[in-house]
Structure formats: C-alpha cells, structure tokens
N, C-alpha and C positions, 0 to 999 in steps of 0.2 A: 095434517102434519104441520108442526111449527116451522115457519119460514123465517130464515135469518138472511139479511142482506149484508154482505161484507163489501165495503167500499174501499178500494185500494188493494191491489194484488201483489204488493211487495213482500218483503221478508215477514212482516208481521201479519198482513192480511191473509196470505196463503196459509200461514200457521193457524190462524183463527178458523179458516175454512175447514181444516182438518179437525179441529176441536169440535165444531158444531156438527159436521157431517158424521163424525165418529159417534156422537151422542144420538144420532138418528134424526137430526133436523134436516130440513130441506134448505140448501144454501144457494143463494144467488150471488155470484162473484162478479164485481164490476170494477173496471179501472179505465181511466180515460185513454190509456195507452194499450192498444189491443195486444201488443207483444208481451206486455206484463202478464196478461191473463194466460197466454200460451205458455210462458215460462212457469207460471204458478201451477198450471195443470201438469206440466212435465215433472215439476218438483213433487207434487202431491202423488203422482203415479209412482215415483221412485220411493217415496217415504212409506206409503201405506203397507207394502209387503214387509218392510223391516219392522214396522210397528206390530203387524200381525205375528211375525215370528217371535217378537219379544213378549207377546202376550198382552199387548197394549191396544189391540183392536178387536172388539168383540165380534165383528162381522167380517165377511170376506172383503178384501180390498176392492173388488169390482163393485160390490154393493155400496160401499162407502163413496167411491168415486162417482157413482151414478146420482148421488144426492147433491153433488156440486155441479151447478150449471152456470156457464158464463151468461151474463146478461148483456144485451145489445146496447142498453142505455141505462142511465141512472134511474129514470122513471120506471123502467121494467124491473130493475133490481129491487126497488123499495115497494113495489105494488104487492100488497097483501102481507108484507113483512111485519112480524111481531116486534122485531128488534133490528136495529141497524148498528153495525160495528164499523166505525170509520177508522181507517188506518192509512191516512194520506200523509203528505209531507209535514214535517214538524215545524211549520211556520204559521204564525197567528193569522196572517192575511189569507192563506190558503184554507185554513180551517173556518174562518169567518165566511168565506165564499161557499164552501161545500155545505156547511150547516145551514146557510140561508137557503140553498137549493133543497136540502133534505127537509127543512121545515115546510117548504112549499109543496113538496112532492109526496111526502110520506103521510099516511093516515094519521089523524090527530091522536090516536091511541098508541102509535108506534114509539117505542123508546129510541132515542138517538144517543148513542154512546161513542166516545172517542178513545182511541188507544194511546193518546198522547202520553209521553213519559214525564212531562214537566209543565205543560201549559194548562193553567186552570180553566175550567169550563166557562167561567164568567168572562174570560177574555174573548171568547168567540160566540157566545150565545145571548149576550145581554139584550140586544135589540130584536130578538126573535119573538114572534107571536107565541110560539110553542116552547118558550125557553124552559118552562117548568118540567118538560119531559127529557131534558138534556143533562148529561153527566159524563164524567170520565170513568172508563173501565180500562185501567192500565194493566196490561199483562206483563209477565216476566218472559223474556224471549229465550227460547221459542215456547209459546203457550201450550202446544200439544205435548210438551215434555215437562214443563214446569207449571203446575196447576194454579199457582197463586194469581189472583187478579184483584187489584186495588179499585175500589169504588169510591170516587170522590165527587160529591155533589157540589153544585154552585150554591150561592145563598138563596137562589129561587127554585132550585130543583125540588119537586114535590117528594115528600117522604115515601109516598106510595111507589114512585118510580124507582127509588133506591131499593125498596123491598122487592119489587118485581124483578129487578136486575139481579139481585142476590139469588132469588129463586131460580131464575133462568140459568145463571152461571153454575149453580149447584146441580141442576139437571144436566148441564153440559159436562159435568165431571170436574169442574174447576173448584177452587177453594177461594171464595170471596172474602175480602177484608175491607171493612168500611172505614174510610177516613172521614170524620164527622164534619170537618171544616177545611176549606181550601188553604193550602200553604205551599210555598215553593218546593218542588220536588216530591210532593205528597209525603208518604211515610217511608216507603221502601227505599227510595233514593236518598232520603235523609239518613237512614241507618247505614246504607252503603257509603254515603258521603262522609259520615263520621269515621268509619274505618279507613277510607282512602285518605282523609285529612291527616290522620296520625301516621299512616303508612308513608305518605310523602314527606312528612316531617322527619321521621326516622331516617329515611333515605337521604333527605337533604343534609342532615347532620352526619351522614355516613356512619350511622350506628349499626347498620346491618346491610348485607348485600341484597340486591333485588331477588335473586334466586332463593336465598334463605328466608326472606320476608314472605314470598309466595308459599314456601314450605310450612311456615308457621300456620297459615290458614288451611291449606289443603290437607296437611297431615296432622293438624291439631284442632283448631277451632272448627273447621269445616266438617270434620267427622261427626262432632256432636250436633252441629247446627243442621245437619241433613235430616235429623229427626226430632230435634228439640229446639225450642226458642231460647233466647237469652235468660228469660225469667225462670223457666223450668230448669235451665242449666245451673244457675246459681242456687235454686231451691234444693237441688239434689247434691250440691257440692258442699254442704255443711250439715252436720248432724241434726241441728234444729231447724233446718229449712231456710227460706229466704231471709227472714229477720235475723237469724243467727249469722248467716253469711254477711249481711250488711254490718252487723256489729263487729265481726272479726276483721272485715276488709274495707269497711267504709272509709276509715282514715287514710289508708293507702290509696284508694281511688280518688279521694279528695286531693291528695298531694299530686297524683298523676294529672288530674284535670287542670290543676293550676299550671302545670308544665306544658300542657298541650296547646300552645299558642298557635293560632291559625297562620298558615303560610300560603303565599301565592304560588301557584304552579308555574314558576318562571321558565323561560325557554331553555336556560342552561340545564335545569333539572330535568325537564321533559325530554330534551335531546339525549341526556345521559341514560334515562330509563328506556327511551326508544331504542337506543343502541344496544342496551343490555338485552332487551326482548328480541331484537333482530339477531343478536348473536346466538340466542337460544333457539329461535324460530325464524329461519330465513323467510323473507317476504314471499317467495314462491311456494312456501309450504303453509301459508296462512289459511287458505281455504281448506287444505287437507286437515289441518288441526281443528278447524271448525266442524268438519265432518266427524272427526274423532270425538270432539266434545259432545256432539249430539248423540253419538252411539253410547258414550259413557253415561249420559243422562238417561237414555233408554234403559240401560242395564240397571241403573240405580232406581229409577221409577218402577221398573218391573219388580225389583227386589222389595221395595217398600210396599207395593201392593200385596205381596205375599205374606207380609208380616202383620201380626195383630198389633193394634194400637196399644 
C-alpha cells in the first residue's frame, strides 16, 4: 500500500489526510502539537459519514479512518513514505526548518511537497542536499471537496519529481495543474487576485454595493466557472469561437484594462468592507457559515461527479 506522510494536522493537513485515505493510501499524520492530531481525528470522524452520504466516499467511513494513523514522531511519519505533504505554518523560517528535517529523515526517493499558498519552494529548499525532490503542491481549501492542486517546482526540482507528483495526485482523485516556473502567488492566486483587485477598485469608487458585487460572481460568473474555465467560456460565447470573441470584444477589454489601475487595500476601505460582511454575517455565525460552505461544496461536487464531461 502506498504510504503518505501528512506533516501538520491543521485545517489543510487534516483535509489532505481525508484525500489520501479516501483514495486507499495509508496515511501517517504528524503534528508537533499532539492536541492538533486529536482535533484532526475528531474532524475526520465527523466528515467521513457526510462524504459517504453525499456519494463522495467509495468505502465505509470506518475503513477510511483506519487508514489514517497518528505518528508519534516525524521520523516515524516519514519512514517508508512515498510522498510527504507538509502543511505547516505559512512562514519561511518554519518551512526551512521542517524541510531540513524532512530531507535528513525521509528516504532519498521520497517526494517532499509543501501545501504553501504563496511561498516559492526555492525559498526553503535551496540549501538542501535533496532539493531536487522538493516542490510546492498547493491545494484549494478544503482539498477533499475542491480537487484542484497546483504543482510548482523550484528551478532545481527534477522534472521526474513533478511527473511523479502529478501521477500521485491523479491517483488520489485530485486534478493537478502544473505551473512551469515560480512566481508570486503561483497561478490560482494570481487569477483570484486579478478579480479581487478590480472588485476592491469598484468598491473603493462606490460603483456597487458589497452584496451586489458578491451577487455578480455567485449568481453570474461563478455558475459558468463551476464547470468551465475562462477560455472555454469565451470560446462558447461567440459564434466563431475564441478568436471571434476577441475580435468582437477585444477593444472593450483593452479600454477596461487601461481603467483598472491598481489600488492599495487601505484601512478605510477594508474596515468598510469588514463592517458590510459582519452586517450580513455576524461574527458568532462565521464558523456556522463555513460549515454551510463545505456542505454546499459537497453537494456541488457530488452533482459534478454525476454529470458527463
């Protein structure tokens, strides 16, 4: 059985444990804080029956849970692992320390991947003996409900390591997308950042209310984007396909891009948007809404799995 070591049992790590165990892999879960492992096990025990009920868990919850075993030490976690998925704190110094330990403890053939959402692998692997086996495998949270995972190698990551990780993620039921070169935010966050930049500019200029702006995405763009990417979207939105769309609307988009001047997210604007969100969702309901989000994602993912491509 393929063994995966999940290092870090927080929100992302525990979700990765579900992903790998659901796919039939043996998972060793380790965290320097023992309470984090206990909390992760409780979370997993609650989530698995819901996934089974939604048709997103092929095996009985008890069988999947049995594949996830807490490790008493980092050494125990990585022993015999084919792949290590690090999901620790989002700080360069912490990642440098843990990857130094992983490079010393893990077998030379073990792939070392980080779940970081923005730190390039070169920032914490440059001085390692085994730096060629390190890369970023950035999930979209929570990865057991959103299958996309970005693979971003460092300049010295071996091509074979990227290929192995793509194959492993596919076996795990994820959808890998490879970013060929390091860049700030990788690719997914850059796309999200482009939308947020224009959203914040529109709100700063008081062109639309926060609630209506969210409505534009969740009742408009988001419906298409849940099953089509932006290139397929515009390809289908003109009789002659993508080139026809660009001919028809290229000048309009060029004009809009000239108007989309970057804005700082200053405190006045952030405070106004924070107040708007808390008016819609009181702070004491934040965790409840997160649970609602996850169940809506379960329903959407279950629906998509039932549909032909």
